[in-house]
N, C-alpha and C positions, 0 to 999 in steps of 0.2 A: 505553630501548636496550640490543642486542644486541650483544655483544665478539666481536671477530676477533684470530687473532693471525699475523704474518707471519713467518716463518721464511726465513733464510735464511746459510746457512753458508758455502759453496761460493764461487760465483762469478759470479752474477748481480746485483751491487747498484745496476748501472743500471736495474733494473726497479724496487725500491722506489721511486724517486723516480715515475714513473709510476703506483706503486699509492698513493701518497703524493697525487701530483695529483688520480689519477680520486674518490679518496675523502673529501677533505678538508670538502666543501661539500656533504655530504649528510649526513641526522638521523638514516638509520638504524642505522647502525652505528659502535662506535666500534673503531679500531681501533689496534694495538700491533705495533713491530718486535719481534724477539727474532734477534740476529744475533749471529758468533762477533766477534773483538778487532779481525780483519781487515776484516772487511767495514763496520766503526764506522768504521776510518779513511777509508775512501772515502764517508761518507755525514756530507758536510761542511753539505751544502744543508737538511737535515732536523733540524726540531725536536730537540731532545737529549729532551726528558722522552716522547717516541714511541718510544724507544728503548731496549733492557734488553739490554749484552752480558752473553751467554751464555760463561763461562771454562770449563765442565765441562758437558758434555750431559745428564750422567745429573739435574743441576741443572733443568732443563728443565720435567720434568716434572711438578716442585713447583710451577711457575709457569704454568700453563695451565687449572686448575682452570674457573678463573673466565670462560673462553673457550666461545664457542657453537663457533665453528668455526674450525677452523687452517690456514691453507695455508701449503703448503711449496712455496717459490719454486724452490729448487734441489734434485731428487735424484738424483745420480748414482754416490755411493758410499756407504760406511758403513751398508747397508740396516737392518743388524740395530738399527741404534740408534732406527731408528724404528717398530720393531714397539707400540712401547704406544703409541706415540702414535697408528697407524694402528687400533689395539686400543680404546683408549679413547673417540676424540675424533670428530668430523665433520670429516673433510680434504677441502681441495682441495689435487691435486697437478697443479702445472703440466710439459709433457712438453715439454720443446727437441726431444728427438730422438726423434721415434716411433719411428723401425728397430732405436734399441737398448732401448727399452721393449719394442717387443710381437712381434716377427719373429725378432730374433738369437736363436737358441735356443744358442751357446755360439761362442765367439772364432773366429776363422780368422788359423791363423796367417803365410797368406799376404799379410796388412798386412802382418805386419811385415817380410817382406823387401821391401817397396813403400815403406816410413819408413826412410830412412835417416837418420836424428836416433839415434843410441844411447843415448843419454838419457829421450828419449821413448819408446825403444821397452822400456828397463829399467823407464821406472811403468807401461808399458802390462802387463809381467809380473806384478808387486809387484802389479795390482789386483787379476790374474787368480788368481794363485797367496798371495798375502797376505792379500787383500780378500776372494779369493771372490765379483765382483761378481757372476757369471754365475749362481753358484748361490744368492745372498742375493739374488738381482733378485727372486723370485717375491714376496716382501716386499711388491711395489709392489699388486699385485693388491687387495690388503686396503683401500686407498685408498678412501674414498668415492665421490670424485669428479677425474673427470680432467679440464686445463682446457688449449686448445691457442689461440693467439695469431692463429689464421684460420679463414677458414670454411672457404678451400682445402685447407689442412691437415687440418681437422675431415672434409670429405667426402671425402678421397682415402684417409684411415685411417678411414670408418666400420666395418669388419667387424671393426677391429684394438680399438675402446673398449666399455667400457662407462661407462656412468653421464657419457658424454663431455659437454663442456657447453666451446662458444667465448665465450673470455674477452677482451672486448676490452679490452684493459689501455693500447692507448694512443688517441688521440686528437688531433684537431688544433686546437693551440692559437690557431694565427691565418694566414689566407694574407695577403698583405701586398707590396707594388708593392718591388721596392730602386729606390730614388732613384737609386744609380753607372749612368752610363748611359756614361763613359768606360769602364768595364769589367765585364766579364760574370767574375763572380767564380762557378765550377768549384769543389764541396768532396767530396774521396774523400773519407769518415768511416768509420772504424773504424780497427783495430788493425791495422800497416802489416806483413801477413804475404801471403806469396804461398800459404799452404796452403787459402784460402777465398776469395781474391780473387786476380782476375788483373793481379797487380805488373806481369809480364814486359812484358804488354799495351801497357801504360798507357809503361810504360820505354821502349819500342817505337815508338809512333806519336805522343808529344808533340816529337819530334825534328823528325818529319817533316812537323808541321801548317801548312799555309800560312792559318789563318784571317784573316776578314772584319771582325772586331771585337777587341779586346785583351780577352785570354782572362787571367785569375790562378787557377792550380790548385792548390787549396790541398790536401796529404794532412795529414786533419786526426786522425792518431791519434799512438802513440807506437810506433814499431818495435822487430817483433818480438824482438831478437835486435841484438851487435852487430854481423854482417856486413849485415843489414835496412840495420840507421844507416849505417853505412859505402857498400851500395850508392846509398839514396838520396843521402845526401851529394857520393857521384861527380855522380849521374844531376841533381844542381841548380847543376853546375855545367856540363853540355853544351851544346852550341851550340843554340840554338833560334831560332825566328820574334824582330823584335822587336817583338810583338805577344801574347810568351807572358811570362810571368812565373809563377814555380815557390815555393810558399812550402811549408813543414814542420815538424814539431816533434820533437824530441829526446827529451822527457822525458812525464814523464803529464798530462794536459791537465785541469783542473779543470772541473768541469760547468760554472761559473759563462762559462769562456771558450770551452768546449766549444758552450755557448748561443748566446753573440756571432757566433759565427763561422758558425752554422750559421742563425742569423738571417737576416743579411744576404748568405747567397749567394745567389743567381740558380738554378743548377742544381745536383745530385749524382748524382756521378758511383757508378754502383755497379756495376765489373766480377767479379759474380760469376763463382766456377765453378759448372757446373751439379753436380758432384757433390763432397762436403765426404766427410770420416768425422769419426768421432767413438769415443772407446775401439776402436778398431778395425773398428767399423761405419760400412758403407757408408750415407751419407747423404745425400738429393734436395734439391737449395734451391724450397721453393715445392712443393713435393708432402709429406716427411716434416721438413723442417725451415723455420724461417719467416728470413728475414735482417734482422738489425738494421737497415737499410738502409731499409725497406719500414715499421718504426716511424719511423723519420728523416724517410722522406717526408710521410706525415701526420702526425706529430706541429709540423715547421716549416714544412707547407707549402709544398713545396717539387714542381720536376717532377724526377722520378729519370731518369737513363739507364741500361736497362738491358739486359741478353742478354734477346733474344726469347724465350726457353724462361718468364722471372721475372714471368709476367701479375699484376700487383696488379688485383684488384676493384673496382671502384669507385674509378679514382684514374687520373687521366691523366698515362701517362709517354713518354718518347721510347723505341724500342725499337732493337738492332743485331743483324744477323744473325751478322755477322762484322768482321775487321778494317777492311776497306774501308769498311763501314756508318758503321761508329763516327768512320771519320776523317770522313765526308760529314761527320754529325752536328753532329760538335764544329766542322770547317771553316766548316758555315754557320749557327754559333748569332748572334744580332744580339741588339739592345735590342730593337726592334721584334716578333720574332720571340718574346722571353722575353715581354714584353707580352701577348703572344697566347696563348702558354701557358699562362701565368699565369692569364687570366681563366679558359679554362676549367675550372680547379679551384676557382673558390669556386662551383661546385653540388654538387661532392664534399664537399668541406668541411663541408656541414652536415649530411649522413650522419655523419660523424664528431665531432659536438659532445661539448663533456665533458658534457654535461648528459644525450645519449643513451647515453654510455658508462657513464655513473654509473645509471642505471638500470637498464639490460642487468646489471650488475655485481651489481647488488642482488636482483636476481631472484635469478640463479646460488646468490648467497648463501643466499635464501631460501630456494630447492626445496634445495640439498642438505642445509641444516638439519631441513628440514621433512620428508625423506624415513623 
């Protein structure tokens, strides 16, 4: 049996749960997670014997000699620390922001002027001048392979990739009809931040809705800052139709609680901005960057309500062109419509089974190791 090491020292701790679920039932590869202290605090539902906490990065190289493949779950900074890993091991590097990785030759100060967060601008300047992220980023070209989480993004960026692989890190857990007929639960998953999702649109239209059914909107994420938390608190006190209920969280949500809210939902509302940015580099949802909401829809077996520009392949969602479109969708949701929409997902779910995802992943591993 071959061995795979999975590294995460930055931000995407939630993806480690997906790696764990995808790989746990296969017999071709043993896998182990190497993480920082901060990441380890967020991994409460992964068996501790699968995890090694790394306090000093220099100690990591001494622990990887027995591994046939090293997967780097996130690499957005400290590139020089990974140089020896790229040189000495077969590697798969996940690409979360393809413009940042492959198209931006240098930073553009115009993005600083567009961002009014002084603290964030200071952080960006520190990365640029102290860590030299744009000069050191050429190190990533030494990776043995690049993995992307969506076929659409792979196809859109095909000319910018070498040794490219579609990595099916998400799969469908189940598609089940929620028995709650008295209230339609619409979850908005993700941290409450205007930077990536258009919460202002949601705050604007919910008080205006006159829905046919009782609707419960759940803001399933921690507010980005105190300002957003206050805004959410004030919004929850707004005057709504007596058919509308608002629920939100003020603190970090455990994976168990997050799963419970998601599985009990009827629809997922995903008000994405078409464009976002990463380290001053423009990214386009569905083209250069995948949204975690796509993962959510597939894993939890839910119908997403997305802007029209974010079309998911092989998954039936509801799409809106503008504000009025979204109002019409929400006002006309009923339990009967939910049943009809969900039945359409059953055929899609078979394409995204855990066994199919696991087989594809093993094929990717084999190709990388045998290169």
